[in-house]
C-alpha positions, 0 to 999 in steps of 0.5 A: 201290308197289314196283317189280318189278325191282331193279337192284343196282350191285356196288362192289368198293371196299366189300369193302375196308372190311371186310377186316383187313390184317395189318401190324406196326401192326395185330397187336396185336388178333389177339394180344390175342384169341389170349392171351385164348383161351389163357387161357380154355383153361388155365383150363378145363383147369387149374381142376379140378386147382387145385380138387382141390388146394385141397380136399386142402390144406384136408382136410390142415389140418383133419387137422393141427388134429385131430392137434394137439388129440389131442396136446394131450389126451394131454399134458393127460392125462399132466399130470393123472396126474402131479398125481394122483400128487403129490396121492397123495404129499402126502396120504401124507406128511401122514398119515405126519407126523400119525401120527408126531407 
């Protein structure tokens, strides 16, 4: 069965296996972790601002598109008015030429 008393031997050399020694050769891993944390923090704080900027840009593009459609419609209305005037003028000229002949 199980013994009643356990005896553990403490070996301090085993602790060195789990420690991290900072040296120029071993500095790359903490720098990578630090940069990843900085990028996550920037993304966390800047993401809402970037999203709102994209929404504002999209709304501005939609507004400009609608403005261009309205300008085109106004231009078409002016062209239609000029065509109607020319048609009236030509009909008037035809009737005057028909009476004069």
